[in-house]
PATOR-276698 format. One record per residue (C-alpha): x, y, z; residue in one letter. Coordinates in steps of 0.5 Angstrom, whole numbers, plus 500, padded with zeros to 3 digits. Layout:
<sites>
<site X="X" Y="Y" Z="Z" residuo="A"/>
...
</sites>
This chain:
<sites>
<site X="515" Y="511" Z="507" residuo="M"/>
<site X="516" Y="507" Z="513" residuo="S"/>
<site X="510" Y="507" Z="518" residuo="L"/>
<site X="509" Y="503" Z="524" residuo="A"/>
<site X="503" Y="499" Z="527" residuo="T"/>
<site X="502" Y="495" Z="534" residuo="L"/>
<site X="498" Y="489" Z="534" residuo="D"/>
<site X="497" Y="487" Z="542" residuo="V"/>
<site X="493" Y="481" Z="543" residuo="A"/>
<site X="490" Y="480" Z="550" residuo="S"/>
<site X="487" Y="473" Z="553" residuo="N"/>
<site X="482" Y="477" Z="556" residuo="R"/>
<site X="475" Y="475" Z="554" residuo="R"/>
<site X="472" Y="482" Z="553" residuo="T"/>
<site X="475" Y="489" Z="554" residuo="L"/>
<site X="472" Y="493" Z="560" residuo="G"/>
<site X="469" Y="486" Z="563" residuo="A"/>
<site X="469" Y="486" Z="571" residuo="V"/>
<site X="475" Y="482" Z="573" residuo="P"/>
<site X="471" Y="475" Z="576" residuo="G"/>
<site X="465" Y="478" Z="573" residuo="G"/>
<site X="460" Y="473" Z="568" residuo="N"/>
<site X="462" Y="474" Z="561" residuo="P"/>
<site X="455" Y="474" Z="559" residuo="D"/>
<site X="453" Y="480" Z="563" residuo="T"/>
<site X="460" Y="484" Z="563" residuo="S"/>
<site X="460" Y="490" Z="559" residuo="P"/>
<site X="461" Y="489" Z="552" residuo="R"/>
<site X="465" Y="493" Z="546" residuo="L"/>
<site X="459" Y="495" Z="542" residuo="R"/>
<site X="464" Y="493" Z="536" residuo="A"/>
<site X="463" Y="486" Z="539" residuo="V"/>
<site X="457" Y="482" Z="536" residuo="P"/>
<site X="453" Y="477" Z="540" residuo="N"/>
<site X="456" Y="470" Z="540" residuo="G"/>
<site X="463" Y="472" Z="539" residuo="T"/>
<site X="469" Y="475" Z="544" residuo="E"/>
<site X="474" Y="480" Z="544" residuo="A"/>
<site X="481" Y="477" Z="544" residuo="R"/>
<site X="485" Y="483" Z="543" residuo="G"/>
<site X="486" Y="489" Z="539" residuo="F"/>
<site X="490" Y="493" Z="534" residuo="V"/>
<site X="493" Y="500" Z="535" residuo="L"/>
<site X="495" Y="503" Z="528" residuo="Y"/>
<site X="500" Y="508" Z="529" residuo="V"/>
<site X="501" Y="513" Z="523" residuo="G"/>
<site X="508" Y="516" Z="524" residuo="L"/>
<site X="514" Y="516" Z="519" residuo="D"/>
<site X="521" Y="515" Z="521" residuo="E"/>
<site X="523" Y="523" Z="519" residuo="L"/>
<site X="517" Y="525" Z="524" residuo="K"/>
<site X="520" Y="520" Z="529" residuo="A"/>
<site X="527" Y="523" Z="529" residuo="A"/>
<site X="524" Y="530" Z="529" residuo="E"/>
<site X="521" Y="528" Z="536" residuo="A"/>
<site X="528" Y="525" Z="538" residuo="G"/>
<site X="526" Y="518" Z="538" residuo="T"/>
<site X="525" Y="512" Z="532" residuo="D"/>
<site X="520" Y="507" Z="531" residuo="L"/>
<site X="523" Y="501" Z="534" residuo="G"/>
<site X="524" Y="505" Z="541" residuo="A"/>
<site X="516" Y="507" Z="541" residuo="I"/>
<site X="514" Y="500" Z="539" residuo="V"/>
<site X="518" Y="497" Z="545" residuo="E"/>
<site X="515" Y="502" Z="550" residuo="Q"/>
<site X="508" Y="501" Z="548" residuo="L"/>
<site X="510" Y="493" Z="549" residuo="K"/>
<site X="512" Y="495" Z="556" residuo="Q"/>
<site X="506" Y="499" Z="557" residuo="L"/>
<site X="502" Y="493" Z="555" residuo="A"/>
<site X="506" Y="488" Z="560" residuo="A"/>
<site X="505" Y="493" Z="566" residuo="S"/>
<site X="497" Y="494" Z="565" residuo="L"/>
<site X="496" Y="487" Z="563" residuo="A"/>
<site X="502" Y="482" Z="565" residuo="P"/>
<site X="499" Y="476" Z="561" residuo="S"/>
<site X="498" Y="480" Z="555" residuo="S"/>
<site X="501" Y="478" Z="548" residuo="E"/>
<site X="504" Y="483" Z="543" residuo="T"/>
<site X="506" Y="483" Z="536" residuo="Y"/>
<site X="508" Y="489" Z="532" residuo="A"/>
<site X="510" Y="490" Z="524" residuo="A"/>
<site X="512" Y="495" Z="520" residuo="V"/>
<site X="507" Y="498" Z="515" residuo="A"/>
<site X="511" Y="500" Z="508" residuo="L"/>
<site X="508" Y="504" Z="503" residuo="A"/>
<site X="512" Y="507" Z="496" residuo="P"/>
<site X="516" Y="513" Z="498" residuo="R"/>
<site X="512" Y="520" Z="498" residuo="G"/>
<site X="505" Y="516" Z="498" residuo="A"/>
<site X="499" Y="521" Z="499" residuo="G"/>
<site X="494" Y="521" Z="505" residuo="G"/>
<site X="494" Y="521" Z="512" residuo="R"/>
<site X="500" Y="517" Z="515" residuo="D"/>
<site X="495" Y="513" Z="519" residuo="V"/>
<site X="490" Y="511" Z="513" residuo="D"/>
<site X="496" Y="509" Z="509" residuo="V"/>
<site X="498" Y="504" Z="515" residuo="V"/>
<site X="491" Y="501" Z="515" residuo="R"/>
<site X="491" Y="500" Z="508" residuo="L"/>
<site X="498" Y="497" Z="507" residuo="A"/>
<site X="496" Y="492" Z="513" residuo="L"/>
<site X="489" Y="491" Z="510" residuo="Q"/>
<site X="484" Y="493" Z="515" residuo="D"/>
<site X="477" Y="491" Z="513" residuo="P"/>
<site X="474" Y="498" Z="514" residuo="A"/>
<site X="479" Y="502" Z="511" residuo="A"/>
<site X="479" Y="497" Z="505" residuo="L"/>
<site X="472" Y="498" Z="504" residuo="A"/>
<site X="472" Y="505" Z="505" residuo="K"/>
<site X="477" Y="505" Z="499" residuo="H"/>
<site X="473" Y="501" Z="495" residuo="R"/>
<site X="467" Y="505" Z="496" residuo="Q"/>
<site X="470" Y="512" Z="494" residuo="V"/>
<site X="475" Y="510" Z="489" residuo="D"/>
<site X="472" Y="505" Z="484" residuo="E"/>
<site X="465" Y="509" Z="483" residuo="P"/>
<site X="469" Y="515" Z="482" residuo="A"/>
<site X="473" Y="512" Z="477" residuo="A"/>
<site X="467" Y="509" Z="473" residuo="K"/>
<site X="463" Y="516" Z="473" residuo="V"/>
<site X="469" Y="520" Z="471" residuo="R"/>
<site X="473" Y="515" Z="466" residuo="G"/>
<site X="480" Y="517" Z="466" residuo="G"/>
<site X="486" Y="512" Z="468" residuo="V"/>
<site X="486" Y="507" Z="474" residuo="V"/>
<site X="493" Y="504" Z="475" residuo="V"/>
<site X="491" Y="498" Z="479" residuo="D"/>
<site X="498" Y="496" Z="482" residuo="I"/>
<site X="494" Y="491" Z="487" residuo="S"/>
<site X="491" Y="487" Z="481" residuo="R"/>
<site X="496" Y="488" Z="476" residuo="K"/>
<site X="491" Y="492" Z="471" residuo="R"/>
<site X="490" Y="498" Z="467" residuo="L"/>
<site X="483" Y="501" Z="467" residuo="V"/>
<site X="482" Y="506" Z="461" residuo="L"/>
<site X="475" Y="510" Z="462" residuo="D"/>
<site X="472" Y="504" Z="466" residuo="G"/>
<site X="475" Y="498" Z="461" residuo="E"/>
<site X="481" Y="494" Z="462" residuo="S"/>
<site X="487" Y="495" Z="457" residuo="A"/>
<site X="490" Y="489" Z="454" residuo="P"/>
<site X="497" Y="490" Z="457" residuo="L"/>
<site X="502" Y="484" Z="457" residuo="T"/>
<site X="505" Y="483" Z="464" residuo="Y"/>
<site X="512" Y="486" Z="461" residuo="K"/>
<site X="508" Y="492" Z="459" residuo="E"/>
<site X="505" Y="493" Z="466" residuo="F"/>
<site X="511" Y="492" Z="469" residuo="E"/>
<site X="514" Y="498" Z="465" residuo="L"/>
<site X="508" Y="502" Z="467" residuo="L"/>
<site X="508" Y="500" Z="474" residuo="Q"/>
<site X="516" Y="502" Z="475" residuo="Y"/>
<site X="515" Y="509" Z="472" residuo="L"/>
<site X="509" Y="510" Z="476" residuo="V"/>
<site X="512" Y="508" Z="483" residuo="L"/>
<site X="518" Y="513" Z="481" residuo="R"/>
<site X="513" Y="518" Z="479" residuo="E"/>
<site X="516" Y="525" Z="477" residuo="G"/>
<site X="523" Y="522" Z="477" residuo="R"/>
<site X="526" Y="521" Z="470" residuo="T"/>
<site X="528" Y="513" Z="469" residuo="I"/>
<site X="534" Y="512" Z="464" residuo="E"/>
<site X="533" Y="506" Z="459" residuo="R"/>
<site X="539" Y="502" Z="462" residuo="T"/>
<site X="536" Y="502" Z="469" residuo="E"/>
<site X="529" Y="500" Z="466" residuo="L"/>
<site X="533" Y="494" Z="462" residuo="I"/>
<site X="537" Y="492" Z="469" residuo="S"/>
<site X="531" Y="492" Z="473" residuo="S"/>
<site X="526" Y="489" Z="469" residuo="L"/>
<site X="530" Y="484" Z="465" residuo="W"/>
<site X="535" Y="482" Z="470" residuo="A"/>
<site X="532" Y="475" Z="471" residuo="D"/>
<site X="534" Y="473" Z="464" residuo="G"/>
<site X="527" Y="469" Z="463" residuo="D"/>
<site X="526" Y="473" Z="457" residuo="D"/>
<site X="528" Y="471" Z="450" residuo="E"/>
<site X="530" Y="478" Z="447" residuo="D"/>
<site X="533" Y="482" Z="452" residuo="I"/>
<site X="532" Y="489" Z="450" residuo="P"/>
<site X="538" Y="494" Z="449" residuo="N"/>
<site X="537" Y="502" Z="449" residuo="E"/>
<site X="534" Y="503" Z="443" residuo="R"/>
<site X="529" Y="497" Z="443" residuo="T"/>
<site X="527" Y="499" Z="450" residuo="I"/>
<site X="523" Y="505" Z="446" residuo="D"/>
<site X="519" Y="500" Z="442" residuo="V"/>
<site X="517" Y="497" Z="449" residuo="H"/>
<site X="515" Y="504" Z="451" residuo="V"/>
<site X="511" Y="506" Z="444" residuo="R"/>
<site X="507" Y="499" Z="445" residuo="R"/>
<site X="505" Y="501" Z="452" residuo="L"/>
<site X="503" Y="508" Z="449" residuo="R"/>
<site X="499" Y="505" Z="444" residuo="S"/>
<site X="495" Y="502" Z="449" residuo="K"/>
<site X="494" Y="508" Z="453" residuo="L"/>
<site X="491" Y="511" Z="447" residuo="G"/>
<site X="488" Y="518" Z="449" residuo="A"/>
<site X="492" Y="518" Z="455" residuo="Y"/>
<site X="499" Y="516" Z="452" residuo="E"/>
<site X="502" Y="523" Z="455" residuo="D"/>
<site X="502" Y="520" Z="462" residuo="I"/>
<site X="509" Y="517" Z="460" residuo="V"/>
<site X="513" Y="522" Z="458" residuo="R"/>
<site X="520" Y="522" Z="454" residuo="T"/>
<site X="526" Y="526" Z="457" residuo="V"/>
<site X="530" Y="527" Z="451" residuo="R"/>
<site X="537" Y="524" Z="451" residuo="G"/>
<site X="535" Y="521" Z="458" residuo="V"/>
<site X="529" Y="516" Z="459" residuo="G"/>
<site X="522" Y="516" Z="461" residuo="Y"/>
<site X="518" Y="519" Z="466" residuo="R"/>
<site X="511" Y="518" Z="469" residuo="F"/>
<site X="507" Y="525" Z="470" residuo="D"/>
<site X="500" Y="524" Z="474" residuo="R"/>
<site X="494" Y="528" Z="471" residuo="H"/>
<site X="488" Y="530" Z="474" residuo="A"/>
<site X="484" Y="524" Z="471" residuo="D"/>
<site X="489" Y="519" Z="473" residuo="V"/>
<site X="489" Y="515" Z="480" residuo="S"/>
<site X="493" Y="510" Z="483" residuo="I"/>
<site X="491" Y="504" Z="487" residuo="R"/>
<site X="497" Y="502" Z="491" residuo="Q"/>
<site X="498" Y="494" Z="493" residuo="A"/>
<site X="495" Y="492" Z="500" residuo="S"/>
<site X="499" Y="487" Z="502" residuo="T"/>
<site X="501" Y="485" Z="509" residuo="P"/>
<site X="508" Y="488" Z="510" residuo="S"/>
<site X="514" Y="484" Z="513" residuo="P"/>
<site X="515" Y="483" Z="520" residuo="D"/>
<site X="520" Y="489" Z="523" residuo="F"/>
<site X="520" Y="489" Z="530" residuo="F"/>
</sites>
C-alpha cells in the first residue's frame, strides 16, 4: 500500500493570528501551549494508489495541487511532502495507517494503549516487527535473529505460500552465514522456529510439496514497523 501525506511548514508565528497583531494577544490554537509558537502544520491524507486512480488522478498530482494551494494562500509558506509506505494489505483506515507509518505521536500513543494491555490480558502471540521480537502469552520468546527474520518474512506475506527456494534466496542471499541451507535443511530452521512457538506452532503452516505459509489466528496480533518512509515527492 502506498499512501501520501503532506507536511506544510509555514513561517507564520501562529495560525489564526491577525496580520500585524501582537503575537501574545492574537488568537491561538488550542493545541499550542504557552511559551511555544506554531511553525506550520501536517495534513495526513489517507489514499492508496488504486483509489486515486479510480478518481482519475494519482498521488503525485494531488500533492502538487496541495502545494500550489498552499503557495496561493500564503506565498511565503514552505512545503515538504513524503509518501507513507505500509505492507500490502495492511488493515485499518488508510489515514490511521499513514499516521502510524509516519510516527505521529498521538497515533503511536493510542496504538500502544490499545494494543499492549490487550495482548497482556488475553495472552496469545504478538509478532512485534518494529522491535524484532516475538511475545508469547506476555513473555518474550528466545528467537535467534535468523528465526525472527524467517517468521517476519512469512508474516509480511500473510496467506501466500512461500517456496523453500524463495526463503533461501531472500534470507540467506548476503552470504554472511557459514551454512547456507538447501531445500531440505530449510525444514530444520522452520522446525526450530515452530518449537519456540510452542502451542502456537500451527500459525506457520506446511503446504506439502510447496513450502510454508503464515496463517493468522484470532489470538495473533502484528505490530508493524513505525519508521519514517523515504521521501517520494
